[in-house]
C-alpha positions as CSV (number, residue, x, y, z in Angstrom):
1,M,88.1,159.1,166.4
2,K,90.3,160.9,163.8
3,K,93.7,159.4,165.0
4,T,92.1,155.8,165.1
5,F,90.6,156.3,161.5
6,L,94.3,158.0,160.3
7,W,96.3,154.9,161.7
8,S,93.7,152.7,159.9
9,L,94.2,154.7,156.6
10,V,98.0,154.5,157.1
11,L,98.2,150.9,158.0
12,L,95.8,150.1,154.8
13,M,98.1,152.0,152.7
14,S,101.2,150.6,153.8
15,I,99.4,147.0,153.0
16,S,98.7,148.1,149.6
17,M,102.1,149.4,149.0
18,I,103.7,146.1,150.3
19,A,101.4,144.2,148.1
20,M,102.1,146.3,144.9
21,F,106.0,145.8,145.5
22,S,105.3,142.1,146.1
23,F,103.6,141.7,142.8
24,A,106.1,143.7,140.9
25,G,108.7,141.5,142.2
26,C,107.0,138.5,141.4
27,K,106.1,140.1,137.8
28,E,109.8,141.0,137.6
29,E,110.8,137.3,138.3
30,A,108.1,135.9,135.9
31,V,109.6,138.5,133.3
32,E,113.3,136.9,133.9
33,E,111.8,133.3,133.8
34,V,110.3,134.1,130.4
35,V,113.3,135.8,129.1
36,E,115.6,132.8,130.3
37,E,113.3,130.4,128.6
38,E,113.2,132.1,125.6
39,E,117.1,132.5,125.5
40,E,117.4,128.9,126.0
41,V,114.9,127.9,123.1
42,A,117.0,130.6,121.0
43,E,120.0,128.8,121.7
44,E,118.4,125.4,120.8
45,E,117.2,126.7,117.8
46,V,120.8,127.9,116.8
47,V,122.1,124.7,117.6
48,T,119.6,122.8,115.9
49,A,120.2,125.2,112.9
50,E,124.0,124.4,113.1
51,E,123.4,120.5,112.9
52,E,120.9,121.0,109.9
53,E,123.6,123.1,108.4
54,E,126.1,120.0,109.0
55,E,123.8,117.4,107.8
56,E,123.5,119.6,104.5
57,D,127.0,119.5,104.3
58,T,127.3,116.0,104.3
59,T,124.9,115.7,101.0
60,Q,127.2,118.3,99.3
61,P,129.2,117.0,96.0
62,V,132.5,115.8,97.4
63,T,134.0,117.2,93.9
64,D,132.7,119.2,91.1
65,S,135.9,117.9,88.7
66,F,136.1,114.4,87.1
67,Y,138.4,112.6,84.9
68,F,137.5,109.3,83.3
69,V,139.0,106.7,81.0
70,Y,137.1,104.6,78.3
71,V,138.7,101.7,76.7
72,P,136.4,100.1,74.4
73,K,137.2,96.8,72.5
74,L,138.1,98.7,69.4
75,V,138.0,101.7,66.9
76,H,134.4,101.0,65.3
77,P,131.6,103.6,64.3
78,W,129.4,101.7,66.6
79,Y,130.9,103.3,69.8
80,E,130.6,106.9,68.3
81,D,126.8,107.0,69.5
82,V,128.3,105.8,73.1
83,K,130.8,109.0,73.0
84,N,127.6,110.9,71.6
85,G,125.7,109.9,74.8
86,A,128.5,110.8,77.0
87,D,129.2,113.9,75.5
88,S,125.6,114.8,76.0
89,A,125.6,113.8,79.7
90,I,128.9,116.1,80.0
91,A,126.9,119.0,78.6
92,E,124.1,118.6,81.1
93,M,126.7,118.1,83.9
94,A,128.0,121.5,83.2
95,K,125.1,123.2,83.4
96,L,124.9,122.1,87.0
97,G,128.6,123.1,87.7
98,Y,130.4,120.0,87.1
99,D,133.3,119.8,85.0
100,V,133.5,116.2,83.3
101,K,136.6,115.1,81.0
102,Y,137.4,111.8,79.6
103,D,139.7,110.1,77.4
104,W,138.7,107.6,75.0
105,D,141.6,105.1,74.3
106,A,140.6,102.3,71.9
107,P,142.6,99.5,70.1
108,Q,143.1,100.1,66.4
109,Q,141.5,96.4,66.5
110,A,140.0,93.9,68.3
111,D,143.5,92.6,69.3
112,V,144.1,91.5,73.0
113,V,147.3,92.5,73.4
114,Q,146.2,96.1,72.4
115,F,143.5,96.0,74.5
116,T,145.0,95.0,77.7
117,Q,147.9,97.8,76.6
118,R,145.0,100.3,76.8
119,I,143.9,99.3,80.1
120,E,147.2,99.3,81.7
121,A,147.9,102.7,80.5
122,A,144.6,103.7,81.6
123,I,145.5,102.8,85.1
124,G,148.4,104.5,85.2
125,K,146.7,107.7,84.4
126,N,144.5,106.9,87.7
127,P,141.0,108.4,86.5
128,D,138.3,109.0,88.9
129,V,136.6,106.1,87.0
130,L,137.7,103.5,84.7
131,F,135.3,102.1,82.0
132,I,136.0,99.0,80.4
133,S,134.1,97.4,77.3
134,T,135.4,93.7,77.6
135,L,137.1,92.2,74.4
136,D,138.4,89.3,76.5
137,V,137.3,88.3,79.8
138,A,140.4,86.4,80.7
139,A,142.5,89.4,79.6
140,A,140.5,91.9,81.2
141,Q,139.7,90.5,84.6
142,P,143.1,90.7,86.2
143,L,143.6,94.4,85.0
144,A,140.1,95.3,86.5
145,E,141.4,93.7,89.8
146,E,144.5,95.7,89.5
147,A,142.5,98.9,89.0
148,V,140.2,98.4,91.9
149,N,143.0,97.4,94.4
150,K,144.7,100.8,93.3
151,G,141.6,102.4,94.4
152,I,140.3,102.9,90.6
153,P,136.6,101.9,90.2
154,V,135.7,100.1,87.6
155,I,132.2,100.1,85.8
156,G,131.8,97.8,82.6
157,F,129.9,98.9,79.3
158,D,128.5,97.6,76.2
159,T,130.2,94.1,76.9
160,P,129.8,92.1,80.5
161,G,132.6,89.8,81.8
162,L,134.2,91.7,84.8
163,G,131.5,90.1,87.1
164,E,132.1,91.8,90.8
165,L,135.1,93.4,89.9
166,Q,132.7,96.4,88.4
167,T,130.7,98.4,90.5
168,C,128.2,98.7,87.9
169,F,127.5,97.4,84.3
170,V,125.7,99.4,81.7
171,G,124.4,98.0,78.4
172,H,122.7,95.2,77.3
173,E,123.5,92.6,79.9
174,E,121.7,89.3,78.5
175,Y,122.2,88.9,75.0
176,T,121.3,85.4,74.4
177,Q,117.7,86.8,73.7
178,D,118.8,89.0,71.0
179,G,120.7,86.0,68.9
180,A,117.0,84.0,69.6
181,D,115.0,86.9,68.4
182,L,116.9,86.9,64.9
183,A,116.7,83.1,64.9
184,N,112.9,83.0,64.8
185,V,112.8,85.7,62.2
186,L,115.1,83.9,60.3
187,G,113.5,80.9,60.8
188,E,110.1,81.9,60.1
189,A,111.2,83.9,56.7
190,M,112.9,80.3,55.5
191,N,109.9,78.3,56.2
192,G,111.8,76.2,58.7
193,E,114.2,74.7,56.4
194,G,117.4,75.3,54.7
195,E,121.3,75.9,55.3
196,I,122.5,78.9,57.2
197,A,126.1,80.5,58.4
198,I,127.0,82.4,61.1
199,L,129.5,85.1,61.6
200,A,130.4,84.9,65.3
201,G,132.3,88.3,66.0
202,S,135.3,88.2,68.5
203,P,136.0,84.7,70.3
204,G,136.6,86.4,73.6
205,A,133.6,88.9,73.6
206,E,131.0,87.6,75.8
207,N,128.1,89.5,74.1
208,H,129.2,87.8,70.7
209,K,129.3,84.9,72.3
210,Q,125.7,84.9,73.9
211,R,124.2,86.1,71.0
212,V,125.5,83.1,69.0
213,E,124.4,80.9,72.1
214,G,120.8,82.2,71.9
215,F,120.8,81.8,67.9
216,K,121.8,78.3,68.0
217,A,119.5,77.4,71.0
218,A,116.6,78.9,69.2
219,I,117.3,77.0,65.7
220,A,117.8,73.9,67.5
221,A,114.6,73.9,69.3
222,N,112.2,75.5,66.6
223,Y,113.6,74.7,63.1
224,P,115.0,71.1,63.1
225,N,115.2,71.4,59.3
226,I,117.4,74.1,59.5
227,E,121.1,73.2,59.4
228,I,124.2,75.6,60.3
229,V,126.6,74.7,57.5
230,A,129.4,77.4,58.7
231,E,130.4,79.4,61.6
232,E,133.3,81.8,61.6
233,F,134.7,84.4,63.7
234,D,134.8,87.8,61.8
235,N,136.2,89.8,64.9
236,D,134.4,92.6,64.3
237,D,136.3,93.4,61.2
238,L,134.3,94.8,58.2
239,E,136.7,93.6,55.3
240,R,137.0,90.1,57.0
241,A,133.4,89.7,57.3
242,V,133.0,90.5,53.6
243,N,135.7,87.9,52.8
244,L,134.5,85.2,55.0
245,T,130.8,85.7,53.6
246,A,131.9,85.6,49.9
247,S,133.9,82.4,51.0
248,M,130.8,81.0,52.6
249,I,128.5,81.6,49.5
250,Q,131.1,79.7,47.1
251,A,131.7,77.0,49.4
252,Y,127.8,76.5,50.1
253,P,125.8,77.3,46.9
254,D,122.5,76.3,48.6
255,L,123.0,78.9,51.5
256,K,119.6,80.5,52.3
257,G,120.5,82.5,55.5
258,I,123.1,84.4,57.5
259,F,123.4,85.5,61.0
260,G,125.8,88.6,62.1
261,A,126.6,88.4,65.6
262,N,128.2,92.1,66.0
263,A,127.7,95.3,63.9
264,S,130.3,94.9,61.3
265,A,129.2,91.2,60.1
266,P,125.9,91.8,58.6
267,V,127.1,94.8,56.9
268,G,130.0,92.8,55.7
269,A,127.8,89.9,54.6
270,G,125.4,92.4,52.9
271,Q,128.1,93.7,50.6
272,A,129.1,90.2,49.7
273,I,125.7,88.8,49.4
274,V,125.0,92.1,46.9
275,E,128.4,91.8,45.0
276,A,127.7,87.9,44.6
277,G,124.2,88.6,43.1
278,K,122.4,86.6,45.6
279,K,120.1,89.5,47.1
280,D,117.0,87.7,46.7
281,Q,118.2,84.5,47.4
282,I,120.2,84.6,50.8
283,L,118.2,86.1,53.8
284,L,120.5,88.1,56.2
285,V,119.8,89.0,59.7
286,G,122.2,90.7,62.2
287,M,123.2,93.0,65.5
288,D,123.1,96.7,65.5
289,D,121.9,99.9,63.4
290,L,125.1,101.2,61.4
291,P,123.9,103.4,58.5
292,E,124.9,100.4,55.8
293,M,122.7,98.1,57.5
294,V,119.9,100.6,58.1
295,S,120.0,101.1,54.4
296,F,120.1,97.1,53.5
297,I,117.1,96.8,55.7
298,K,115.3,99.6,53.5
299,D,116.4,98.0,50.2
300,G,115.7,94.4,50.9
301,T,119.1,93.2,51.3
302,A,118.8,92.4,54.9
303,L,115.6,91.4,56.7
304,A,115.8,92.6,60.4
305,M,118.2,93.7,62.7
306,S,118.4,93.8,66.6
307,V,118.9,96.9,67.7
308,Q,120.2,98.8,71.2
309,A,119.8,102.0,72.7
310,V,123.8,102.9,72.1
311,P,123.9,106.6,73.1
312,E,121.9,105.5,76.5
313,I,125.2,103.6,77.3
314,G,127.3,106.7,77.2
315,Y,124.8,108.7,79.0
316,W,124.7,106.6,82.0
317,T,128.5,105.6,82.4
318,I,129.1,109.4,82.9
319,N,126.0,109.7,85.1
320,Y,127.1,106.9,87.1
321,G,130.6,107.8,87.3
322,V,129.7,111.4,88.8
323,A,127.3,109.9,91.4
324,L,129.7,107.1,92.3
325,I,132.6,109.5,93.2
326,N,130.3,111.8,95.1
327,G,129.2,108.9,97.4
328,H,125.9,107.9,96.1
329,T,124.5,104.7,95.5
330,I,124.4,103.1,91.5
331,P,122.7,100.5,90.4
332,L,124.6,97.0,89.9
333,V,123.3,96.8,86.5
334,H,121.8,99.0,83.8
335,D,120.1,96.9,81.2
336,T,119.8,99.6,78.3
337,G,117.6,96.6,76.3
338,S,117.1,96.0,72.4
339,L,114.4,95.4,69.8
340,V,114.2,94.0,66.5
341,V,113.7,96.2,63.7
342,D,112.4,95.3,60.2
343,L,111.0,96.8,57.1
344,A,107.8,97.8,58.8
345,T,109.6,99.4,61.8
346,V,112.8,100.8,60.3
347,D,111.6,104.5,59.6
348,T,109.7,104.7,63.0
349,Y,112.0,102.8,65.9
350,K,114.1,105.9,66.6
């Protein structure tokens, strides 16, 4: 009986030990499977992390050093505010680790030959971006095409005219409304009748041309009793604007109003009006807010001026130049707009 019991106990212990070893083996296999799975997950996470790093690397700047060239229409105080805006953007870029430099190469006057020479010289410098304010469309377009063919992107500023050759345009693109706005101000102040004259700026400048077109169209549509008796190109030259206005005043003693289509024209016209003693007899409207024009608004020599956000032009050209070189999408047009300023708003418009 005891022997039978012992054998039964041995058999039971043997079965238990076999079960324990089997369980241990299964547990070990399970652990190995878990470890393998964890290693596979870890490997996948490493691959994913590497892929993410590669994706992040593609968004990093291609370069942090930039060289640009600006070719404006001429040397003019108006462009100083463009440069101020550009310098402001460059200061911001420096804080982000970008080194931006530019050359500003302006012809001494609104001369097409000098203008084209400046663009040719700019192309020879091989800048990262070439910024052009178009003095003359026919002269500028072939050179802009040459720049593009050599791999130099072109961004237009201030004055349109380059069409599809420019990657972007920064400025006030549609100028006809500026002329129309000032025509309405002048027409209402003249009670819809009288003789007026136009200083039309530079013959090849698209913005000057559009302003004059808008001015004439508004006068013709709304003030049939107002007659345009004289129109002359002042070439954005202050002294020429003074002399032309003086001649107009002499030739048309009943002249009641003058429109200047650029920044120099109304300043020159204002000086001639004051010199002729006609301050209270001839109404003056014109473009932009040079300090002299602001003074004319305040003292009553000028009635109104159409003002652009000039520093914004410089600011955004720099920003878009950097963005373009680093592979980002930039707008085809950034219209910086304009507004009419008169005595009621001259102290508060900025």
